[in-house]
Legacy VTK file of the C-alpha trace (Angstrom):
# vtk DataFile Version 3.0
C-alpha trace
ASCII
DATASET POLYDATA
POINTS 47 float
23.016 13.955 12.185
22.422 13.061 15.835
19.442 15.474 15.937
17.819 13.958 12.846
18.312 10.427 14.262
16.687 11.372 17.530
13.651 12.920 15.656
13.364 9.777 13.602
13.425 7.672 16.728
10.887 9.816 18.416
8.471 9.718 15.539
8.529 5.998 15.313
7.676 5.491 18.995
4.446 7.729 18.407
2.976 5.156 16.058
-0.210 3.915 17.376
-3.096 1.698 16.390
-4.850 4.417 14.331
-1.688 4.848 12.173
-1.432 1.283 11.472
-5.132 1.149 10.463
-4.607 3.938 8.224
-1.751 2.296 6.457
-3.662 -0.933 6.027
-6.713 1.139 4.666
-4.356 2.821 1.975
-2.860 -0.432 1.120
-6.100 -2.143 0.613
-7.315 0.827 -1.518
-4.193 0.531 -3.710
-4.755 -3.227 -4.209
-8.421 -2.556 -5.044
-7.348 -0.075 -7.747
-4.720 -2.341 -9.198
-7.185 -5.302 -9.138
-9.787 -3.167 -11.007
-7.422 -2.662 -14.008
-6.436 -6.332 -14.150
-7.366 -8.295 -17.407
-10.010 -11.013 -17.123
-9.035 -14.786 -17.287
-9.664 -16.388 -20.697
-9.983 -13.203 -22.440
-9.745 -14.751 -25.905
-11.659 -12.868 -28.595
-14.240 -14.805 -30.661
-15.075 -13.850 -34.110
LINES 1 48
47 0 1 2 3 4 5 6 7 8 9 10 11 12 13 14 15 16 17 18 19 20 21 22 23 24 25 26 27 28 29 30 31 32 33 34 35 36 37 38 39 40 41 42 43 44 45 46
C-alpha cells in the first residue's frame, strides 16, 4: 500500500504544462461534441 501511494505521489509531481494543455484540449473537444448534438432553441414544428 505504501508503495502504491508513493508511486501516485511521484506521478502527480510530474504533471507539467503540456499535460494540463492536453487535458483542457480533451475537455474542449468533449464539450464541442456534446454541443453539436444539442437541440436548437425554438424547435417547434410548423405544419
